N, C-alpha and C positions, 0 to 999 in steps of 0.2 A: 424949729424942729431940732431935737437932739440927734446926735450921731447914731445912736443905737436904733432909734426909730427909722432914721433915714436908710440905714443898711437893711433893716428888717423889711421895709417896704420894697426896696429894690430887689432883694432876694426872693420876694413873693410876687414880683411883677405888678406891684401896686405903685402908684405915683407918689414919690417923695417931693420935697421942695426943690431938690436939685440932685444931680448925679453924685453919689457918694465917692469918696476917694480913700483908697486903702492899698498901700504897697507893703509887700514883704521886703524888709531890708536885709541885706547880707549881714552876717554877724560881724564881718570886718568893718562895716559902716558903724555899728555900735562901738566897736573897739576904738575907732578913730574919733568919734564924736561924743563919747561919754567919759566922765572922769575916772571911773573905776578901771582897774587893770583888766585886760582881756580874760585872764584866767578866772577872775572873780565874776565877771559877767557870764562866762561859760559854765562855771561849776557851782555858783551860788544862786539859788532860786530867788531869794529876795533881791539881790543885786540885778539879776537878769530882768525881773519884773520891773524894777525901777528904771532900767535902761529902756525897756519897751514903752513904758508910760511916758518917760521924758521925751523921747523922740516922737511919739504919737502926738503929744501936745505941741511940740515945736513945729511939726509939719501939718498939724490940724487934720490928721488922718481920722476917718470915721470908724476905723476898726483896728484891732491889734491881733496879730497871729502869734501864738505861743508855740514856737517850733522847736523847743527843747523840752524834754520831760523834766519833772522836778528832780532835785538832788537831795541827798541826806544832809541835814544841817551840820553834821560833824565831818564833812568831806575833807576838811583840812587835816584831821587827825590821821588820815591815810597817806600823808605826804612824808617822804623821807628828807627831801631837800627841794628848795625852790630858789632859783637864782635868775637874775637878769643877765642876758647876753647881748652881744652887739646888735643882733637882729630880732630881739624879742625876749621871751622868757622860757625857761625849761623847768619842768616839774618832774622829779623822780619820785615814783610811788614806792611804798613799802613792798609792793608786789614785785618790784624790779622793772616794771614798765616805765617808759618816759614819754611825757607829752610836751611837744614843742609848740609855742605860741608865737607866730609872727605878729607884727603890730596891726596888720590890716587884712588878715585872712583867717580861715578856719584853722584850728590847731590840728596836728596829726600826732598819733601815738605810735610808738615803736617798741620793739623788744630792746632790752639792754644791748647797747652796741649799734643801734640804729637799724636793725633788721626789721623787715615788714612783719606785721602781725599775721599769725596763721589763720587759715580758713579751712573749711571742710573740702574733701575731695569727693566728687560724685561717684568715683569708682569704688570707694570703700566706705562711704558714710553709713552710719547706723542712726536713722532718724529717731529711733526709740531711746537712744542714749541721751539723757538730759545734758550731758557735757557738750554735746554738739552745739546747742544753743548758747553755750557759755564760751565758745571760742573767741579769743580777743578781737580778731578781725571782724567777726559778725557783731559782737557787742559794741565795739567802738563806732561802727558805721550805722547802727540803729538806735542805740541808747546814748551814744556820744559820751560814754564814760569808759575808763579803762577796764572795769569789771562790773558785774551785776551786783552792785553793793547791796547788802542787807537782804538779799533774796537767797533762800536755802538752795544749795546745789542741786537738790532733787525736786525742787518745787515745780509744779505744773503751771507753766506760764499761760495756759488757757483758763486758769482759775482766777477770777478777780481778787480773791482773798490773798493771792500770792504777792500782790503789789503793795509795797509799803505806803504808809500814809503820805510820805513826802513826794510820791509820784505826781500828785496834783498840786504840789506846793507853789509852782510858778503861776498856775491858773488861779489858785485861790488868792495869791498876792496881787495879781492884776485886778481881779474882781473887787478887791478891797481898795483899789486905786494905788496899791503899792507904796503907801506912805511909810517913811521912817528908815529907809536904808541909806539915804544920803547920796544916791547916784544921780547926778545931774548931767544934762546935756551941756557940752562945752560950746560956748559961743565964739571962741577964738582959738588961738594956738597955745593955750596954757598947758603947763606940765601936768601929766597924769601922776597922781600920788604913787610913791614906790610901793611895790607889792610887799606883802608880809614875808619876812625872811624865814620864819619858822611856823610850823602848823600849830593850830590850837583847836581842841574839841569844843563844839558849841551845842551839842545835842545828843540825844540817845539813839539807839538802834533797835530795829525789829519791833517797833511798836505798831499796833493795829491802826489801820487807816481811820481817820476821823470821818464822821458823817458831815455833810455840808453844814456850814454855819449860816445863820441868818444875818444878812446885812443888806444895805441898800444896793440895788444893782448899779453897775457903772453906767455912765452916760455914753459909752462907746460900745461897739459890737466886739465881743471877745470870742476869739476862735482858738481852737487847739488843733494840733496836727498828729496824725498817726501815719505810719508807713504802710503802703499797700502790701498784701501778701507777695506780690511779684518783686517788689523792692527787697523784701526780706530774703527771697530766694537768691537774688543777685548778690546780696551781701553775705549770704552763707558760703557760696562757692567762690566769690570773686567774679568779676564781669566776664572775662574771657571763658573761664570754666563753666559759668552758668549758661552762656550762649551755646557752648558745646553740649551741655547736658540736655538742653531742650531738644536737640536732635538725637543724641546718643541714648538718652535715658528719660524719655518723656513720662513714663509711668512713675519713676522716682520723683520727677519734678512735680507731678500732680499730687503725689503723696505729701511732699514738702509744702506745697501751696495750701493743701487742706489743713495741715498742721499750723501753718502761719496764720491762716484765716481765723482759726480758733483763738490764737493768741491776740490778734488784732481785735476780735470781738470782745475779748476780756478787757482790753484797754479802753475800747469804746464804752463799755459798761462802767468802768471806773470813772472816766471823764464825765459821762452823762449824769452821774450823781450830783455833779456840781453845775449842771445846766449851762454849758457854754452856748453861745448863740449859733455856732456852726462848728462842724468838724471837717477839716481838710484832710483828704486822703492823698498823701504824697506818693505819686507813681511815676517818677521821673523817667524811667527806662521803658515805658510802654508805647512810645511813639514809633513812627515808621523808620527812624534811624536804627532801631534795634529789632523790631518785630514786624512781620507781615500781618496783614489783616487776618489770615487764617490762624496764625499763632496768637494774635490778640484775642480772637474768639476762644481759643482753647485754654490759654494760660493766664489770661487777665480777666476777661469779662465775668465768668461765673464766681470767681473768688472776690473780686471787688464788689460785685453786685450784692453779695451776702453782707458785706460791710455797710454799703449804702442803705440796704433795707433795715439793718439793725439801727442805724442812726435815725432813720425815719420813724421806726417803732418807738424810739426813745423821745420822739417829739422834736428832733433837731433837724437842721439843714445840713446837707452834705455837699461838698464840691471836691473835684479831683484836680490835681496839679500834675500835668504831664508835659514835659519839655519838648520843644522842637516840633517835628512834623506830625501834626494830628489832624490836618484838614481832611485826610482820607478816611478817618474813622469816627467823625462826629456822629454819623448815623448809627454806628455800633454803640457808642456811648449812650445814645438816646434810647437804646433798648434796655438799659440798666435803670436802677432807681435813683441815680445821682441827680441832685437838684441843680448843680452849677458846674461850670468849667473854668478853671484857672489857667493862666499863662496865655494861651492862644497866640503863640509866637508868630509874628508876621514874617514874610520873606525879608532877608535871606536866612534868618535864624530858624524859621519854621515855614508852615504852609497854610496859615489861616488868613483869609481875607475877611475882615470883620463884617463888612457890609453883606457879603454872601452868607456868612454864618448867621448873622442876625436875621436875614430874610428867611433862611431855611429853618433855623432852630431857635429863633429869638423868643418864642413863646414856650418852648420846651425847657430851655436852660436859662438860668441867669449866667451872665458872662462877666468875667473879671480879668482885665489885662489888656494885651495886644499892643502896648507901647514897647517898641524894641529897646530893651534895657541897655544895649551896647550902642547902636548907631543913632538912636534918637534921644537917649537920656544921658549917656556918658560922653560921647564924642561929638554930638551935634552942637552947632552954635546956638545961641539963644533964640534966634529967629526960627531956625529949623525945629528946635525943640518945641516951641510954643505952637508952631504950625501943626506939628504932629499931635499935640494934646488936643487942640481945638478940633482937628479932624476926627479923633476918636470920640470926642463929646458929641459932635454932629451926628456921627453914625450910631453911637451906642445909646444916646438919650431917648429917642422915640420909643414909646411903649414901655419904658422902664426896663428893669432887668439887666442893667449894666453898672459895673463898678469900675471907675477909672483907676488904672493900676499899670505898673510895669508888667511886662509879660512874665519874665522870670524875676528873681530877686534883684533889688536895686544894688548895683555894684558899689563896693566900698568907697570909691573915690568920686562918686557923683556928688556935686556940690550941694550942700544943704539949702542954699538959696534957690536952687532949681526945684528941689522937692517942695519947698514952701510955695512955689508958684502953682503947683497942681491944684490946691484948694482954691487959690485965688482965681485961676482960670475956670474951675468948675462953678464958682459963684457967678462969674461973668457970662459963661457960655453954656452952662449945663442946667439952667433953671427950667422948670416945667411951667 
């Protein structure tokens, strides 16, 4: 049975040959274990796609999550300077912003001089001003680029036509198996090639999006990610200010959430044209560590549900990624149209007991995750790690609907050999 079929059956509560395996890897893990420079993996859609495919093949994962949107092919032409430093790489953009890449973690972008990127203030924001959604702090933390490249300053982001054709570039490259960019998984400690010292343009701008091309479907399940409306709200104001706004200005927050819902629906439509196997809605801040059940009902459920319903109407599967403590709100999630739940952090990182969740909601959701990414995957010895994996397979396998995975993303320094064991253990202990 090929991986794509295995994942499809598990997500539909039908019986595959064995429990599928699919982990989201931290970007730092790709930086450490692929030959391309971190900046090229982060900013170049073809290179990113090749990194995704290379490590999926190395670890025999049954699916790939594309968790960065596409980038313009001429992104290098926007660089003023690019240099290696003692602890990574620094890119200075023609706009004056600077992006700093550590060798093993997500990059960060700053104003010239190292100041933090500006966000909106809920005390004075005008949600009708298109410039609000172009604030660098909001853009960097949702698009992961220093600016909204190639998008008109007055464009309506709820209009699918506003999105350049490169927005789906990484998805399309993975669907074509990503051949040809030369990014390979590193098997040892070889040197990474030096980054380019000067920018060069490699493509045009402001071209209309292509319609999907016809090609053989990949043999793995290909998923894309959008951020939830609530995540967009958090990134608009910054986390502390957003939490205060929920109390001080709930009406404003609801207006912003409605706006961001329309934007997310546009992104879903753009991605759906290329028929990904599933769309993950990343909603990291919607757990009990941030929101009460009452606030979850008010500020998360109705807006996420609109996204889940749109994905279903497009014929796709949806699942939601919420970190930390969600054991107290699985019943609320079950009232939405979402098909699956990701992460399911166990104690001490979260509050989900997989056996209890499976017993109560195993026919309602497909589940993905529940392996403690820190204590069971990064720091545990081999015996404890394998015991944890076998335990999750024992609990998750009956009745299908379970995908073996880390709860949150795999930490950068988890050993590749440990990740290779996941598929081996699923073969041994996860068969139907």
